[in-house]
C-alpha positions in Angstrom: -11.5 33.9 50.1 -8.4 35.7 49.0 -6.5 34.5 52.1 -7.5 30.9 51.3 -6.2 31.4 47.7 -2.9 32.5 49.1 -2.7 29.5 51.4 -3.4 27.2 48.4 -0.7 28.9 46.3 1.8 28.5 49.2 0.9 24.9 49.7 1.1 24.2 46.0 4.7 25.5 45.9 5.5 23.4 49.0 4.1 20.4 47.1 6.2 21.4 44.1 9.3 21.6 46.3 8.5 18.2 47.9 7.9 16.7 44.5 11.4 18.0 43.5 13.2 16.2 46.4 10.9 13.2 46.1 11.6 12.8 42.4 15.3 13.8 42.6 16.1 10.1 42.3 14.4 9.9 38.9 17.0 12.2 37.4 20.1 11.2 39.3 19.7 7.6 40.4 21.7 6.0 37.5 24.3 8.8 37.4 25.0 8.3 41.1 24.9 4.5 41.0 27.5 4.5 38.2 29.7 7.0 40.1 29.8 9.5 37.3 28.9 12.3 39.7 28.8 12.5 43.5 25.3 12.8 45.0 25.8 16.6 45.6 27.1 17.2 42.1 24.3 15.2 40.6 21.5 17.1 42.4 22.9 20.4 41.4 23.2 19.2 37.8 19.6 17.9 37.9 18.2 21.0 39.6 19.7 23.3 36.9 18.0 21.4 34.1 14.7 21.0 35.9 14.5 24.7 36.1 15.8 25.2 32.5 12.8 23.1 31.4 10.8 26.3 31.9 12.4 27.9 28.8 11.9 24.6 26.8 8.2 24.6 27.5 7.7 28.3 27.0 9.8 28.9 23.9 10.0 25.5 22.1 6.7 23.9 23.0 5.3 27.4 23.2 2.6 26.5 25.7 2.1 24.8 29.1 -0.2 22.0 27.7 0.3 19.6 30.7 -0.7 22.4 33.1 -3.9 23.0 31.0 -4.7 19.2 31.2 -4.2 19.1 35.0 -6.4 22.2 35.5 -9.2 20.3 33.8 -9.1 16.9 35.5 -12.2 17.9 37.4 -15.3 19.5 35.8 -15.2 23.2 36.5 -18.6 23.1 38.2 -17.2 21.1 41.0 -14.0 23.1 41.6 -13.8 25.2 44.7 -10.9 26.5 46.8 -11.7 23.9 49.5 -11.6 21.1 47.0 -8.2 22.2 45.7 -6.9 22.7 49.2 -8.0 19.3 50.3 -6.5 17.7 47.2 -3.1 19.4 47.7 -2.9 18.5 51.4 -3.7 14.8 50.6 -1.0 14.7 47.9 1.5 16.2 50.3 0.7 13.7 53.0 1.0 10.7 50.6 4.3 12.1 49.1 5.8 12.4 52.6 4.7 8.9 53.6 6.2 7.3 50.5 9.4 9.4 50.7 9.9 8.3 54.3 9.6 4.7 53.4 11.7 5.1 50.2 8.9 4.2 47.8 9.2 5.9 44.4 5.4 6.6 43.9 4.0 9.1 41.6 3.5 12.7 42.8 1.3 13.5 39.9 -1.1 10.6 40.5 -1.2 11.6 44.2 -2.3 15.0 43.1 -4.8 13.6 40.6 -6.3 11.3 43.2 -6.4 14.0 45.8 -8.2 16.6 43.6 -10.7 14.0 42.3 -11.4 12.6 45.8 -12.0 16.0 47.2 -14.3 17.0 44.3 -16.3 13.8 44.7 -16.7 14.5 48.4 -17.8 18.0 47.6 -20.4 16.5 45.2 -21.7 14.3 48.0 -20.2 11.1 46.8 -20.7 9.0 43.7 -24.3 8.2 44.7 -25.1 11.9 44.7 -23.8 12.7 41.2 -20.1 12.5 42.0 -19.6 10.4 38.9 -20.1 13.6 36.9 -17.2 15.3 38.7 -14.4 13.7 36.6 -13.5 15.2 33.2 -13.0 11.8 31.6 -11.5 13.2 28.4 -8.5 14.5 30.5 -8.4 11.8 33.2 -8.6 8.7 31.0 -5.4 9.4 29.0 -3.6 10.2 32.3 -4.8 7.0 33.8 -3.8 4.9 30.8 -0.3 6.3 30.9 0.1 4.9 34.4 0.8 1.7 32.4 1.8 3.1 29.0 4.6 5.4 30.2 6.7 2.8 31.9 6.0 0.3 29.1 7.0 2.9 26.4 10.2 3.7 28.4 10.9 0.0 28.8 10.6 -0.8 25.1 12.7 2.2 24.0 15.4 1.5 26.6 15.5 -2.2 25.5 16.1 -1.3 21.9 18.5 1.5 22.6 20.6 -0.8 24.8 20.6 -3.5 22.1 21.6 -1.0 19.5 24.4 0.5 21.6 25.8 -3.0 22.6 25.8 -4.0 18.9 27.6 -0.8 17.8 30.2 -1.0 20.6 30.9 -4.8 20.6 34.3 -4.3 19.0 35.3 -1.2 21.0 37.8 -1.1 23.7 35.8 -1.7 26.9 37.8 0.8 29.0 37.4 3.6 26.4 33.8 2.8 25.9 33.0 3.0 29.6 34.9 6.3 29.8 32.8 7.8 26.9 29.5 6.6 28.3 30.3 8.1 31.7 30.6 11.4 29.8 27.4 10.7 27.8 25.5 10.2 31.0 25.9 13.9 31.8 24.0 14.6 28.6 21.3 11.9 29.0 20.7 12.8 32.7 20.4 16.5 31.7 17.9 15.5 29.0 15.8 13.5 31.5 15.9 16.4 34.0 14.6 18.7 31.3 11.7 16.2 30.6 11.1 15.8 34.3 10.9 19.6 34.9 8.7 20.2 31.9 6.3 17.5 33.0 6.1 17.8 36.8 6.4 21.6 37.3 3.4 22.1 35.1 1.2 19.9 37.3 1.5 22.4 40.2 1.0 25.2 37.7 -2.2 23.5 36.6 -3.6 23.3 40.2 -2.7 26.9 40.9 -4.3 27.8 37.6 -7.6 26.0 38.5 -7.7 27.9 41.8 -7.0 31.3 40.3 -9.4 30.8 37.5 -12.1 29.9 40.0 -11.2 32.9 42.2 -11.3 35.3 39.2 -14.6 33.8 38.1 -16.2 34.7 41.5 -15.3 38.3 40.7 -16.8 38.1 37.2 -13.5 37.8 35.4 -13.7 34.7 33.2 -10.5 33.4 31.7 -9.1 30.2 30.2 -5.9 28.5 31.2 -3.8 30.1 28.5 -5.0 33.6 29.5 -4.1 32.7 33.1 -0.6 31.7 32.1 0.0 34.9 30.2 -1.6 37.2 32.8 0.1 35.5 35.8 3.4 34.7 34.1 5.1 34.5 37.5 3.2 31.3 38.3 4.9 29.1 35.7 8.3 30.6 36.4 8.0 30.1 40.1 6.6 26.5 39.6 9.8 25.5 37.7 12.0 27.3 40.2 10.4 25.5 43.2 10.9 22.2 41.4 14.6 23.0 40.9 15.1 24.0 44.5 13.4 20.8 45.7 15.6 18.7 43.5 18.6 20.2 45.1 17.4 18.8 48.5 17.6 15.3 47.1 15.8 12.1 48.1 18.5 9.7 49.0 16.3 6.8 50.2 14.6 6.7 46.8 18.0 7.1 45.0 19.0 3.9 46.6 15.9 2.0 45.4 16.0 3.4 41.9 19.7 3.2 41.4 20.6 -0.1 42.9 17.7 -2.3 43.9 15.8 -2.7 40.6 18.9 -3.9 38.6 22.6 -3.0 38.6 23.3 -0.3 36.0 26.5 0.4 34.1 27.2 3.8 32.5 26.2 2.4 29.1 22.9 1.2 30.5 22.4 4.5 32.4 22.7 6.4 29.1 20.1 4.1 27.6 17.7 4.3 30.5 17.9 8.1 30.8 17.6 8.6 27.0 14.6 6.4 26.8 13.0 8.2 29.8 13.7 11.6 28.2 12.2 10.6 24.8 9.1 9.3 26.6 8.7 12.5 28.6 9.1 14.8 25.6 6.6 12.8 23.6 4.0 13.0 26.4 4.6 16.7 26.8 4.0 17.1 23.1 0.7 15.4 23.5 -0.2 17.3 26.7 -0.4 14.1 28.8 0.8 14.3 32.3 2.7 11.2 33.2 4.7 9.9 36.2 8.4 10.5 35.7 8.9 7.9 38.4 7.0 5.3 36.4 8.8 6.3 33.2 12.4 6.0 34.5 11.5 2.8 36.4 10.2 1.2 33.2 13.4 2.4 31.4 15.6 0.8 34.0 13.7 -2.5 33.7 14.0 -2.4 29.9 17.8 -2.0 30.3 17.9 -4.9 32.8 15.9 -7.1 30.6 18.5 -7.0 27.8 20.9 -9.0 29.9 18.3 -11.6 31.1 14.9 -11.3 32.7 16.4 -12.5 36.0 18.7 -9.5 36.1 15.6 -7.4 37.1 14.7 -7.8 40.7 11.1 -8.5 40.2 10.3 -8.6 43.9 11.2 -5.0 44.2 9.4 -4.2 40.9 6.2 -5.8 42.1 6.3 -3.7 45.3 6.7 -0.6 43.2 3.7 -1.6 41.0 1.5 -2.0 44.1 2.5 1.5 45.2 1.6 2.8 41.8 -1.8 1.1 41.8 -2.7 2.3 45.3 -1.5 5.9 45.0 -4.7 7.3 43.3 -7.3 5.6 45.5 -5.4 6.2 48.8 -4.9 9.9 47.9 -8.5 10.2 46.9 -9.7 8.7 50.3 -7.2 11.0 52.2 -8.5 14.0 50.2 -12.1 13.2 51.0 -11.3 13.0 54.7 -9.4 16.3 54.6 -12.3 17.9 52.7 -14.8 16.9 55.4 -12.4 18.2 58.1 -12.0 21.5 56.3 -15.8 21.7 56.0 -16.0 21.8 59.8 -13.5 24.6 60.2 -13.9 26.7 57.0 
């Protein structure tokens, strides 16, 4: 069992790393598309602040609330190491598929679908009591924010853009663009902090669920906060793996996020990233894991909508929405299949 736990921890960090390069586009798409930084400079910038989010979560928020939520997506009675292993493997598979095709789907929802799908399979399916697997108090807010996070980001970005345009309407256009290129460094850093604080904790939550289960088999019962204190290397390493993954980049998704939804100027980049950062910090405060992909996409759409609704390439956006909707059920089905395969060999 200990060997299986080590495998799960290793795969969780691999997922974290993949999440980093899969979601690198979220932090740097606008700053690259507006040519404020080169792609290499941008990923180094984003990676640093993704890791720095560890200190924000630990010393400003003073807890890892999102990790605690993720660890409780599934009722503890249905959590086993096989369930967690199947969930992680399914999420990795879906992440790699969407990365390969340049689809900015949600790593967090892939993980949620994977863990729930594997747990339902472990329970024997919905007809055998699998309906009781889901901890609805934790899952429903996460599910609702599939739609709420991009909407909040969109609304905030819309009003920030309107406000900035109004304040700068008499300014020299050349000087204004120069200043907003500099401000993009700040806004992208803020969004990277929000991204690191949100997504790094998801892997931490999965590792926490596995380790709490393992300690329970030895008679050592602990809650998530005790786990985070006793195994302090887990949160630190989770944020570090996210930062390293971000440095690897995800150029196909950068192209989709930075150029195909709508054309973005430095001013609009600042508005989108600021709106995304505000949304992520709010959701971390309320301990709701959200998709950073959904959040920044909604923010970019909000910016585009200030010009005219036709400025948003709705065909691309509809394809993204389909990817968002399908992520959880496909990940769940993949995880159920992986769980049954593991059952044969483990």
